[in-house]
N, C-alpha and C positions, 0 to 999 in steps of 0.2 A: 627491727628484727632483721638481722643479716643472715641470709641463707647461703652457706658456702657449699653448694653442691656442684660437683664437676660432672655434669651430665654430658654424655658423648653421643654423637650420631650413631645409631645402631644399638643403643642400650635398651634393655628390656625393662619395662615399667608396668605397674598394675594400678589402675584407677581405684582410689579409695573414697571418691566423692562424686556426686552427680548421677545422672541416669545411666552412665556407662560403668558404674561401680562394680568392681570385681573383674573387669575385662583386662586382658593382657594386650599391651601395645608395644610398638617399637618407636623410639625417638627418631624422627626423620629430619628435624631441624631444631637447633637451639636458638631461641629468639633473644633472650636476655637472662639475667640471674633468676628470674621468677617465672618465666614462660617458655614452653617448648611446643613444638608441633609434633603430634603423635598420629600414627595410623596403624590399622590392623589388617587391611586388605579386605575386610568384610563390611562392617558398618562404616568405618572410616577409611575411604580409599586413599591411595597415594596422591591422586589428583585433587583431593579435598580433605586434607588432614585437619585434625582437631587441635585448636589452641587450648592448652591446659596449663594451669598453674602447677609449679613444681611441688608446692605444699599439698596438693591433692593427689600425689602419686606415691606409690610404694616403689622405691628404686631398687632394682636387682643389680647385683655385681656383674652380671653377664653383659658383655658387649659383643655384638655380632659384627666383627670387623669386616666380614665378607659383604654385609649389607652396606656398610659405609664405602667400601671399595667400589661396589657395583653402582651405588648412588653417584659417586664422583665421576665414574666413567660413562654414566647414562646408557648402559647397555643391559638388555634383558631384564629390566626392572619393571615388574608389573605386580598387580595385587595378588596373583596366584603365588608368586615367589614369596611375598610377605606372609601369606597364610601358611605356606609350607614351612618357613623358618620359625613361625610362632606356634605351630601345631603342638610340639612337645610341651611348651609352657602352658598352653590352654588346657591340655589334658591334666597337667599337675594342678592347675587352678581349680578345675572342676572337682578333683579329688579333695582338695582343701575345703571347698565349700560344703561337700557332703559331710565332712568330719565336723564342721562347726555347728 
């Protein structure tokens, strides 16, 4: 089974399996075709990201290019920044869960 996903650093994803199911994350590193490192600044800090299989993620089309730029420059990147950029997506996810 060949997964042809072009995940990018800074892309918004949602977990669809595991104990973090339903949580919104941001891709902080692409390891290979089937694995990425994700963080949310809350349970999964930037210093200790979660390795996740791509098939266990719902991939959003949104890519936060400012996150990738800041990550490459290594400036002002902390968990509070990640929580701030993910906040609108987390609010939408909680509304979706209430509807289901």
